[in-house]
GUVOLUM-122465 format. One record per residue (C-alpha): residue in one letter; x, y, z. Coordinates in nm, 4 decimals, padded with zeros to 6 digits. Example, Ala and Ser with C-alpha at 12.3 -4.5 7.8 and 13.67 -1.06 7.14 Angstrom:
BEGIN
[a,[01.2300,-00.4500,00.7800]]
[s,[01.3670,-00.1060,00.7140]]
REM end
This chain:
BEGIN
[m,[09.0033,13.3152,12.5640]]
[l,[08.6366,13.3129,12.4368]]
[r,[08.4276,13.0719,12.6956]]
[l,[08.1387,12.9032,12.5466]]
[f,[07.8433,12.9030,12.7749]]
[f,[07.5861,12.6834,12.6466]]
[l,[07.3191,12.7776,12.8354]]
[a,[07.3491,13.1476,12.7400]]
[f,[07.3993,13.0854,12.3823]]
[c,[07.1386,12.7954,12.3541]]
[g,[06.8583,12.9975,12.4205]]
[l,[06.9243,13.2728,12.1928]]
[g,[06.9954,13.0343,11.9030]]
[l,[07.3477,13.0983,11.8522]]
[i,[07.4785,12.7444,11.9170]]
[t,[07.2892,12.4298,11.8426]]
[c,[07.2021,12.2472,12.1882]]
[q,[07.4391,11.9124,12.2117]]
[n,[07.4782,11.6526,12.4237]]
[n,[07.7695,11.4577,12.3176]]
[t,[07.7648,11.0959,12.4064]]
[d,[08.0540,10.9980,12.1829]]
[p,[08.3358,10.8052,12.4094]]
[a,[08.6164,10.9652,12.1787]]
[f,[08.4547,11.3262,12.2831]]
[s,[08.4663,11.2113,12.6474]]
[k,[08.7922,11.1098,12.6487]]
[l,[08.9072,11.4086,12.4686]]
[v,[08.7681,11.6555,12.7112]]
[e,[08.9145,11.4493,13.0177]]
[e,[09.2723,11.5384,12.8565]]
[s,[09.1972,11.8839,12.8164]]
[t,[08.9155,12.1336,12.7630]]
[s,[09.1050,12.4068,12.6146]]
[f,[09.1171,12.4302,12.2159]]
[d,[09.2250,12.7122,11.9583]]
[i,[08.9731,12.6629,11.6854]]
[l,[08.6222,12.5112,11.6109]]
[i,[08.4851,12.4802,11.2691]]
[q,[08.1480,12.4213,11.3085]]
[g,[07.8402,12.2971,11.1254]]
[g,[07.9962,12.1956,10.7693]]
[r,[07.9775,11.9306,10.5313]]
[i,[08.2831,11.7421,10.6008]]
[i,[08.4853,11.5673,10.2989]]
[d,[08.7416,11.3833,10.4776]]
[g,[09.0050,11.3154,10.1695]]
[t,[08.9257,10.9596,10.1503]]
[g,[08.6828,10.9822,09.8801]]
[a,[08.3965,10.9158,10.1377]]
[a,[08.0679,11.0628,10.1030]]
[p,[08.0659,11.4145,10.2510]]
[f,[07.8882,11.4041,10.6332]]
[m,[07.7865,11.6965,10.8733]]
[g,[08.0029,11.7819,11.1642]]
[d,[08.2585,11.9978,11.3482]]
[v,[08.6103,11.9756,11.3459]]
[l,[08.8069,12.0899,11.6649]]
[i,[09.1435,12.1785,11.6641]]
[k,[09.4483,12.2012,11.9226]]
[g,[09.7750,12.3426,11.8298]]
[d,[09.9138,12.2148,11.4658]]
[e,[09.6711,11.9103,11.4952]]
[i,[09.3332,11.8113,11.4419]]
[a,[09.1695,11.7075,11.7941]]
[y,[08.8638,11.5929,11.6844]]
[i,[08.5480,11.5719,11.4039]]
[g,[08.2213,11.4802,11.5045]]
[q,[07.9637,11.7023,11.7078]]
[v,[08.1162,11.8957,11.9509]]
[d,[07.9645,11.9610,12.2656]]
[t,[08.0332,12.3367,12.3191]]
[t,[07.9177,12.3269,12.6921]]
[q,[08.2540,12.1287,12.7599]]
[i,[08.5307,12.3364,12.6048]]
[e,[08.7072,12.6301,12.5637]]
[v,[08.8074,12.7659,12.2338]]
[k,[08.9858,13.0743,12.0919]]
[q,[08.7916,13.0900,11.7410]]
[i,[08.4762,12.9899,11.5981]]
[i,[08.4709,12.9434,11.2167]]
[p,[08.0850,12.9178,11.0877]]
[a,[08.0792,12.6447,10.8247]]
[a,[07.7224,12.6156,10.7685]]
[q,[07.6260,12.5879,10.3946]]
[r,[08.0157,12.5253,10.3050]]
[i,[08.2478,12.2371,10.2595]]
[i,[08.5262,12.1309,10.5141]]
[s,[08.8245,11.9288,10.3545]]
[p,[09.2220,11.8903,10.4318]]
[g,[09.4164,12.1349,10.2451]]
[f,[09.5335,12.0588,09.8788]]
[i,[09.8554,11.8960,09.8198]]
[d,[10.0111,12.0064,09.4855]]
[a,[10.2376,11.6784,09.3477]]
[h,[10.4126,11.9086,09.0883]]
[a,[10.5072,12.2906,09.1591]]
[h,[10.8096,12.5135,09.1115]]
[g,[10.9208,12.8029,09.3009]]
[n,[11.2026,12.9134,09.5350]]
[p,[11.0531,13.0043,09.8907]]
[v,[11.3925,13.2272,09.9620]]
[t,[11.3199,13.4494,09.6649]]
[d,[10.9572,13.3893,09.5777]]
[t,[10.8791,13.4885,09.9615]]
[s,[10.4964,13.5552,09.8194]]
[m,[10.3414,13.2027,09.7498]]
[t,[10.0041,13.3426,09.7847]]
[n,[09.9327,13.1815,09.4487]]
[f,[09.9200,12.8331,09.5884]]
[l,[09.7048,12.9043,09.8945]]
[a,[09.4367,13.1018,09.7355]]
[m,[09.3515,12.8038,09.5379]]
[g,[09.3517,12.5908,09.8662]]
[v,[09.6901,12.4572,09.8164]]
[t,[09.8697,12.3978,10.1323]]
[t,[10.1418,12.1618,10.0455]]
[i,[10.3465,12.1771,09.7307]]
[l,[10.6375,11.9214,09.6399]]
[l,[10.9571,12.1201,09.4981]]
[g,[11.2489,12.0016,09.3143]]
[q,[11.1125,11.8990,08.9973]]
[d,[11.2205,11.8129,08.6507]]
[g,[11.5490,11.7159,08.7394]]
[a,[11.6447,12.0108,08.8918]]
[s,[11.6699,12.1227,09.2451]]
[p,[11.8726,12.3755,09.5055]]
[n,[12.2295,12.2644,09.4757]]
[y,[12.3443,12.3268,09.8493]]
[f,[12.7056,12.2543,09.7467]]
[d,[12.6872,12.5857,09.5328]]
[i,[12.6409,12.7700,09.8685]]
[h,[12.8819,12.5967,10.0670]]
[i,[12.6359,12.3877,10.2669]]
[p,[12.8192,12.0846,10.3379]]
[g,[12.4902,11.8323,10.3339]]
[p,[12.1059,11.7946,10.2801]]
[t,[12.0447,11.7639,10.6638]]
[q,[12.2210,12.1494,10.7338]]
[w,[12.0220,12.2668,10.3914]]
[l,[11.6903,12.1463,10.5335]]
[q,[11.7615,12.3018,10.8601]]
[q,[11.8542,12.6350,10.7036]]
[m,[11.5387,12.6187,10.4948]]
[a,[11.3402,12.5698,10.8135]]
[r,[11.4204,12.9053,10.9305]]
[y,[11.2597,13.0599,10.6768]]
[e,[10.8954,13.2156,10.6847]]
[l,[10.6360,12.9936,10.4687]]
[q,[10.3402,13.0200,10.3121]]
[p,[10.2747,12.6837,10.2395]]
[n,[10.4225,12.3875,10.3709]]
[i,[10.7360,12.2423,10.1204]]
[a,[10.8595,11.9303,10.0348]]
[y,[11.1340,11.8458,09.7907]]
[l,[11.2609,11.6014,09.5642]]
[l,[11.6495,11.6031,09.5003]]
[g,[11.6618,11.6739,09.1229]]
[h,[11.8644,11.4039,08.9059]]
[g,[12.0729,11.6657,08.7104]]
[t,[12.1473,11.8533,09.0132]]
[l,[12.2662,11.5232,09.1315]]
[r,[12.4726,11.4845,08.8103]]
[r,[12.6493,11.8234,08.8735]]
[m,[12.7177,11.7611,09.2614]]
[a,[12.8834,11.4710,09.1377]]
[e,[13.0795,11.6595,08.8975]]
[i,[12.9545,11.4741,08.5702]]
[p,[12.9915,11.6317,08.2187]]
[d,[12.6281,11.6816,08.0975]]
[k,[12.7252,11.4513,07.7776]]
[e,[12.9404,11.1788,07.9689]]
[t,[12.8054,10.8352,08.0810]]
[p,[12.9225,10.8135,08.4642]]
[t,[13.1992,10.5958,08.5462]]
[v,[13.1924,10.3477,08.8385]]
[q,[13.3196,10.6127,09.0848]]
[q,[13.0847,10.8676,08.9673]]
[q,[12.7962,10.6257,08.9758]]
[a,[12.8673,10.5341,09.3503]]
[e,[12.9203,10.9180,09.4362]]
[m,[12.5644,10.9596,09.2583]]
[n,[12.4253,10.6768,09.4822]]
[r,[12.5687,10.7904,09.8150]]
[l,[12.4583,11.1737,09.7650]]
[l,[12.0991,11.0687,09.6739]]
[g,[12.0846,10.8310,09.9739]]
[d,[12.2103,11.0718,10.2042]]
[a,[11.9366,11.3480,10.0838]]
[i,[11.6699,11.0722,10.1180]]
[a,[11.7814,10.9849,10.4801]]
[a,[11.7960,11.3559,10.5468]]
[g,[11.3973,11.3986,10.4463]]
[f,[11.4056,11.4252,10.0541]]
[y,[11.1242,11.2628,09.9675]]
[g,[11.2937,11.0933,09.6510]]
[m,[11.4396,11.2017,09.2975]]
[s,[11.2953,11.3628,09.0073]]
[t,[11.4376,11.3468,08.6518]]
[g,[11.3888,11.5906,08.3603]]
[l,[11.4655,11.3516,08.0788]]
[e,[11.3711,11.5820,07.7981]]
[y,[11.6339,11.8755,07.9195]]
[v,[12.0164,11.8943,07.9570]]
[p,[12.1620,11.7095,08.1588]]
[g,[11.8688,11.4095,08.2144]]
[l,[11.8409,11.3876,07.8100]]
[f,[12.1994,11.2485,07.8139]]
[a,[12.1336,10.9857,08.1051]]
[e,[12.1353,10.6047,07.9865]]
[e,[11.9018,10.3843,08.1517]]
[q,[12.1370,10.2090,08.3407]]
[e,[12.2178,10.5126,08.5246]]
[l,[11.8830,10.5701,08.6232]]
[i,[11.8293,10.1896,08.7345]]
[e,[12.1012,10.2026,08.9798]]
[l,[11.9289,10.5230,09.1341]]
[a,[11.6185,10.3826,09.1058]]
[k,[11.7563,10.1193,09.3364]]
[v,[11.8920,10.3579,09.6025]]
[v,[11.5774,10.5121,09.5847]]
[g,[11.4024,10.1843,09.6590]]
[e,[11.5832,10.1307,09.9545]]
[k,[11.4842,10.4036,10.0897]]
[d,[11.1386,10.3905,10.0317]]
[g,[11.1438,10.6959,09.8433]]
[l,[10.9612,10.8410,09.5066]]
[i,[11.1097,10.8898,09.1414]]
[m,[10.9241,11.1527,08.9720]]
[s,[10.9763,11.2385,08.6097]]
[h,[10.9330,11.4339,08.3385]]
[m,[10.9711,11.1291,08.1036]]
[r,[11.1681,11.1104,07.8205]]
[n,[10.9225,11.2006,07.5525]]
[e,[10.5554,11.3213,07.5727]]
[d,[10.4838,11.2908,07.2036]]
[d,[10.1932,11.0615,07.1619]]
[d,[10.4105,10.8254,06.9234]]
[a,[10.6880,10.7752,07.1855]]
[l,[10.4555,10.8069,07.4985]]
[e,[10.4226,10.4190,07.5558]]
[e,[10.8185,10.3800,07.4906]]
[s,[10.8629,10.6689,07.8001]]
[i,[10.6417,10.5110,08.0236]]
[d,[10.8011,10.1777,07.9786]]
[e,[11.1179,10.2987,08.0389]]
[l,[10.9682,10.4414,08.3903]]
[i,[10.8126,10.1035,08.4634]]
[r,[11.1556,09.9288,08.4226]]
[q,[11.2593,10.1757,08.7210]]
[g,[10.9549,10.0738,08.8886]]
[a,[11.0981,09.7525,08.9285]]
[h,[11.3101,09.9015,09.2241]]
[c,[11.0949,10.1638,09.3615]]
[r,[10.8049,10.3953,09.3470]]
[v,[10.7578,10.5831,09.0122]]
[h,[10.5668,10.8621,08.9037]]
[i,[10.4751,11.0469,08.5868]]
[a,[10.4805,11.4124,08.5984]]
[h,[10.2221,11.6206,08.4460]]
[l,[10.0640,11.3376,08.2573]]
[k,[09.9806,11.4224,07.8617]]
[a,[09.9531,11.3235,07.5116]]
[v,[10.1146,11.5482,07.2908]]
[y,[09.9390,11.5339,06.9354]]
[g,[09.7036,11.2321,07.0738]]
[k,[09.3193,11.3009,07.0028]]
[g,[09.0363,11.1825,07.1794]]
[p,[08.9144,10.9846,07.5134]]
[e,[08.9864,10.6415,07.3821]]
[r,[09.3494,10.7166,07.3367]]
[a,[09.3363,10.8575,07.6634]]
[q,[09.2333,10.5295,07.7972]]
[e,[09.4641,10.3346,07.6361]]
[i,[09.7391,10.5085,07.8383]]
[l,[09.5092,10.4566,08.1961]]
[d,[09.4746,10.1017,08.0802]]
[k,[09.8757,10.0620,08.0734]]
[i,[09.9335,10.2371,08.4237]]
[d,[09.6393,10.0229,08.5684]]
[k,[09.8066,09.6941,08.4211]]
[a,[10.1556,09.7940,08.5737]]
[q,[09.9897,09.8563,08.8690]]
[g,[09.8072,09.4883,08.8382]]
[e,[10.1631,09.3713,08.7999]]
[g,[10.3144,09.5120,09.1197]]
[v,[10.4534,09.8364,09.0197]]
[f,[10.3686,10.1099,09.1989]]
[l,[10.2912,10.3528,08.9068]]
[s,[10.1351,10.6933,08.9562]]
[a,[10.0392,11.0115,08.7749]]
[d,[09.9705,11.4021,08.7834]]
[v,[09.7563,11.6023,08.5699]]
[y,[09.6953,12.0045,08.5475]]
[p,[09.3849,12.1238,08.3947]]
[y,[09.5108,12.3404,08.0930]]
[m,[09.5519,12.2560,07.7556]]
[a,[09.8832,12.4381,07.7257]]
[s,[10.2226,12.3082,07.8434]]
[y,[10.4966,12.5494,07.9574]]
[t,[10.8676,12.5399,07.9810]]
[g,[11.1977,12.6633,07.8267]]
[i,[11.1970,12.7286,07.4194]]
[g,[11.4618,12.4369,07.3979]]
[i,[11.1568,12.1991,07.3849]]
[l,[11.1254,12.3152,07.0312]]
[f,[11.4911,12.2460,06.9511]]
[p,[11.6676,11.8841,06.8479]]
[d,[11.8665,11.7021,07.0932]]
[w,[12.2036,11.7895,06.9111]]
[s,[12.1313,12.1738,06.9698]]
[k,[11.9911,12.2027,07.3130]]
[t,[12.2956,12.2851,07.5101]]
[t,[12.4715,12.6427,07.3995]]
[n,[12.7887,12.4867,07.3047]]
[d,[12.5624,12.2229,07.0564]]
[f,[12.3775,12.5279,06.9537]]
[t,[12.6697,12.7019,06.8630]]
[l,[12.7951,12.4029,06.6569]]
[a,[12.4795,12.3498,06.4965]]
[k,[12.4787,12.7087,06.3315]]
[q,[12.8320,12.6767,06.2061]]
[q,[12.8014,12.2886,06.0945]]
[r,[12.4190,12.2481,06.0175]]
[p,[12.2552,12.5224,06.0008]]
[q,[12.0033,12.4211,05.7093]]
[a,[11.9389,12.0914,05.8915]]
[l,[11.8632,12.3098,06.2129]]
[r,[11.6157,12.5329,06.0496]]
[d,[11.4489,12.2560,05.8532]]
[y,[11.3984,12.0792,06.2146]]
[l,[11.2960,12.3739,06.3690]]
[y,[11.0188,12.4575,06.0750]]
[q,[10.9034,12.0655,06.1254]]
[r,[10.8605,12.1063,06.4756]]
[v,[10.6617,12.4244,06.5096]]
[q,[10.4330,12.2955,06.2608]]
[q,[10.4174,11.9574,06.3917]]
[r,[10.3142,12.1520,06.7644]]
[n,[10.0114,12.3450,06.5737]]
[g,[10.2303,12.6131,06.4218]]
[p,[10.3446,12.9212,06.5213]]
[e,[10.0351,13.0574,06.6842]]
[a,[10.0406,12.7864,06.9504]]
[t,[10.3852,12.9107,07.0961]]
[l,[10.3001,13.1852,07.3472]]
[f,[10.6291,13.3496,07.4875]]
[g,[10.6321,13.3536,07.8635]]
[t,[10.9757,13.5223,07.9329]]
[g,[11.1959,13.7351,07.7473]]
[p,[11.1355,14.0584,07.5201]]
[y,[10.8585,13.8726,07.3695]]
[a,[10.6676,13.7858,07.6801]]
[g,[10.2910,13.7502,07.5971]]
[k,[10.3176,13.7421,07.2129]]
[t,[10.3002,13.4080,07.0191]]
[l,[10.5765,13.3088,06.7938]]
[a,[10.3646,13.4011,06.4881]]
[e,[10.2770,13.7296,06.6048]]
[v,[10.6402,13.8117,06.6905]]
[a,[10.7684,13.6959,06.3262]]
[k,[10.4879,13.8992,06.1441]]
[e,[10.6099,14.2419,06.3744]]
[s,[10.9760,14.1678,06.2880]]
[n,[10.9382,14.0743,05.9450]]
[k,[11.0896,13.7665,05.9595]]
[s,[11.0189,13.3839,05.9404]]
[y,[10.9617,13.2551,06.2759]]
[v,[11.2620,12.9915,06.1959]]
[d,[11.4747,13.3118,06.2185]]
[i,[11.2848,13.3887,06.5394]]
[l,[11.3959,13.1172,06.6796]]
[m,[11.7545,13.0703,06.5536]]
[e,[11.8195,13.4413,06.7242]]
[i,[11.6517,13.3036,07.0635]]
[g,[11.8159,12.9787,07.0734]]
[p,[11.7303,12.6975,07.3011]]
[n,[11.7854,12.8692,07.6321]]
[g,[11.6599,13.2046,07.5514]]
[a,[11.3065,13.2126,07.6616]]
[s,[11.0195,12.9958,07.8265]]
[g,[10.6520,12.9893,07.6974]]
[a,[10.3272,12.8072,07.6649]]
[y,[10.2505,12.5532,07.3943]]
[f,[09.8969,12.4905,07.2955]]
[i,[09.9393,12.1183,07.1973]]
[m,[09.6965,11.9569,07.4098]]
[d,[09.3588,11.7861,07.2948]]
[e,[09.1040,11.8383,07.5572]]
[s,[08.8840,11.5490,07.5325]]
[l,[09.1875,11.3144,07.6133]]
[q,[09.3007,11.5315,07.8780]]
[e,[08.9678,11.5126,08.0605]]
[q,[09.0058,11.1560,08.0774]]
[f,[09.3087,11.2006,08.2999]]
[i,[09.1235,11.4501,08.4780]]
[a,[08.8538,11.2377,08.5789]]
[s,[09.0303,10.9147,08.5947]]
[p,[09.0462,10.8206,09.0029]]
[i,[09.3893,10.6958,08.9709]]
[i,[09.5340,11.0321,08.8366]]
[m,[09.6211,11.2987,09.1001]]
[y,[09.6686,11.7153,09.0355]]
[s,[09.9089,11.9331,09.0132]]
[t,[09.9981,12.3065,08.8880]]
[d,[10.3512,12.2487,08.7633]]
[g,[10.3098,12.6283,08.8265]]
[s,[10.5346,12.9009,09.0127]]
[p,[10.4368,13.2575,09.1454]]
[k,[10.6280,13.3932,08.8624]]
[m,[10.5621,13.1549,08.5568]]
[r,[10.3437,13.3358,08.3273]]
[h,[10.0841,13.0723,08.2820]]
[p,[09.7231,13.0419,08.4639]]
[r,[09.8069,12.6746,08.6070]]
[g,[10.0182,12.8443,08.8865]]
[y,[09.7217,13.0449,09.0012]]
[g,[09.4394,12.8468,08.8678]]
[s,[09.4571,12.4646,08.8499]]
[f,[09.2921,12.3363,09.1822]]
[a,[09.0305,12.6239,09.1507]]
[k,[08.9520,12.5151,08.8215]]
[i,[08.9019,12.1535,08.8595]]
[i,[08.6356,12.2456,09.0893]]
[q,[08.4879,12.5329,08.9100]]
[r,[08.4946,12.3526,08.5921]]
[y,[08.5367,12.0068,08.5664]]
[v,[08.3072,11.9187,08.9249]]
[g,[08.0493,12.2120,08.8874]]
[e,[08.0105,12.3064,08.5335]]
[k,[08.0895,11.9953,08.3222]]
[g,[07.9988,11.7205,08.5960]]
[l,[08.3427,11.5286,08.5201]]
[l,[08.3671,11.3536,08.8691]]
[p,[08.2102,11.4124,09.2021]]
[l,[08.3660,11.6815,09.4512]]
[e,[08.4932,11.4205,09.7280]]
[l,[08.6729,11.2161,09.4537]]
[a,[08.8331,11.5370,09.3070]]
[i,[08.9192,11.6132,09.6572]]
[r,[09.0564,11.2628,09.7185]]
[k,[09.2774,11.3378,09.4195]]
[m,[09.3781,11.6798,09.5480]]
[t,[09.4631,11.5556,09.9214]]
[e,[09.4687,11.1686,10.0372]]
[l,[09.6093,11.0409,09.6872]]
[p,[09.8988,11.2609,09.6597]]
[a,[10.0077,11.2303,10.0386]]
[t,[10.0600,10.8676,10.0249]]
[t,[10.2218,10.8537,09.6647]]
[i,[10.4684,11.0905,09.7941]]
[g,[10.4954,10.9709,10.1356]]
[i,[10.3689,11.2881,10.3350]]
[s,[10.2832,11.1769,10.6728]]
[k,[09.9927,11.2977,10.8823]]
[r,[09.8470,11.5190,10.6045]]
[g,[09.5795,11.4933,10.3141]]
[r,[09.3106,11.3345,10.5387]]
[l,[09.0779,11.5088,10.7955]]
[a,[09.1249,11.2730,11.1082]]
[p,[09.2406,11.3273,11.4629]]
[g,[09.5892,11.3438,11.4872]]
[f,[09.6551,11.4856,11.1215]]
[k,[09.8365,11.8039,11.0963]]
[a,[09.5519,12.0613,11.0624]]
[d,[09.5819,12.2024,10.7237]]
[v,[09.1970,12.2496,10.6442]]
[l,[08.9933,12.4540,10.4089]]
[v,[08.6550,12.5997,10.4646]]
[f,[08.4856,12.6843,10.1359]]
[d,[08.1587,12.7072,09.9509]]
[e,[08.2323,12.4941,09.6320]]
[t,[07.9780,12.7166,09.4071]]
[q,[08.1693,13.0226,09.4706]]
[v,[08.5319,12.8981,09.3760]]
[k,[08.6827,13.0594,09.0513]]
[a,[08.9916,13.0288,08.8570]]
[q,[09.0660,13.3952,08.7803]]
[a,[09.3788,13.3507,08.5910]]
[t,[09.3893,13.3364,08.2337]]
[y,[09.6440,13.3559,07.9466]]
[d,[09.6465,13.7024,07.8774]]
[s,[09.6157,13.7771,08.2978]]
[p,[09.8018,13.4925,08.4271]]
[y,[09.8600,13.5992,08.7722]]
[q,[09.4958,13.6683,08.9017]]
[l,[09.4491,13.4513,09.2321]]
[s,[09.1967,13.2369,09.2971]]
[t,[08.8708,13.3038,09.4713]]
[g,[08.5984,13.1256,09.6887]]
[f,[08.8023,12.9573,09.9677]]
[d,[08.6927,13.1557,10.2653]]
[f,[08.8913,13.0080,10.5723]]
[i,[09.2365,12.8654,10.5053]]
[i,[09.4121,12.6855,10.7907]]
[v,[09.7967,12.5697,10.7727]]
[n,[09.9563,12.3859,11.0742]]
[g,[09.6361,12.5067,11.3085]]
[k,[09.6860,12.8687,11.2365]]
[l,[09.4251,13.0787,11.0197]]
[v,[09.5797,13.2369,10.7489]]
[r,[09.2725,13.3385,10.5525]]
[d,[08.9387,13.4446,10.7695]]
[a,[08.6414,13.5159,10.6103]]
[g,[08.8137,13.6111,10.2590]]
[q,[09.0723,13.8190,10.4450]]
[w,[09.4210,13.7513,10.4312]]
[l,[09.6125,13.7447,10.7444]]
[d,[09.9944,13.8621,10.8122]]
[v,[10.0841,13.5228,10.8910]]
[k,[10.3221,13.2702,10.7580]]
[a,[10.2461,12.8989,10.9357]]
[g,[10.4010,12.6672,10.6506]]
[k,[10.6966,12.4057,10.7361]]
[i,[10.9446,12.2146,10.5865]]
[l,[10.8237,11.8689,10.5682]]
[r,[11.0498,11.6042,10.5923]]
[k,[11.0387,11.2224,10.4658]]
[q,[10.9836,11.0315,10.7687]]
[g,[11.2215,10.7094,10.7784]]
REM end
């Protein structure tokens, strides 16, 4: 243990002479003089949106013990982190992420851009613990807690997974008994520690869910004080209001959230403001409606997004090819044209990964419709360059919209490796769209309070010690569409649950993440 002797170091100018008369500090050292980490002399951005202030952060165990001016004559500390000319902030919270911590054993992509907590189980899909013979959510979360984790992980229960747990065929409306079973399973999951439910209403089986089914589930989520995070029914600009209205109706019963907010084909900041005004109006009428956004103009999802609803399942696609081949081909042609042409679809998986639909068609000497007919709705995933930057920037700057990656360790899209760093580098630094303290609030306290993650997202005594130390001018998003797996740089010191996992730019062999559970 390193003993800090005030007189010895003060004369050498290594530690600032301090005489702390703060009653909180005096009370702290009455209880203990032994601490694990002292982050010294940085600009503190605490996550609340308040202006930065100079100070120290003292950590004991997995919690923040004190924030202020630390009198180093009165304590023992194992490690000092020098933070002069650097920001001290809470670790970032990714409101919408993907990945499997069991198989994706390295989730360094999240940590490298400052993300210390991620929310999984998105778009209606989460692990089905029944498939692996685990009897319930409590036992499954207990098993997950045994794995070594890099970031903290929280879960939503997927609506599509819930349907399959209740053995509801994709296209069928649940019976009264099946609805009751879904309600029970969902309530049990939230009581066990899931933070709510996700929906993926553009995907099978969510696209077949009728509104009453979702309303009944929203009532359960509300009773348990959970959240519905929705990939909405349709993100196209001409259908966006209707999709938001459907979610608002669920919001009469529980907290609701728009996942990866975008207006496909929409143009201009004025259109963005109309959507923000709609969200603000709903909030003013008592609906807890929130949203997140990622800072890239290409989405990423399965190639099924290009196919009509009547051909998205494997069986329906087979029937469509047999019974309605020309209607299917016409739809695919028009859909791709509507989505900025074949040049705007970049394959991320399968044999064509890294090539656009236009390039594949040219190399194969076929039409892009032929290529899609060969691949089918479940044969690949890709990035789609379909968003207007001037519109999306309004969402990025808005104080009511938080951030996410919608990415994973393996997804062939730079958002999984660069989103949070890009916000700081481009939209705070280069473009000046918003101040750093607001951007950090949208990365920390805002998602924590929205999701319901307790004791994280702020720098405050008693909060968990997920902490970053960085020079904002050095933060860089290195990932590109051509090289999507490049780690972000600039976050020099990263602390997860009080343990240093990155020390002066060097990764340590420490996995300090935990499975987080919603507190009832």
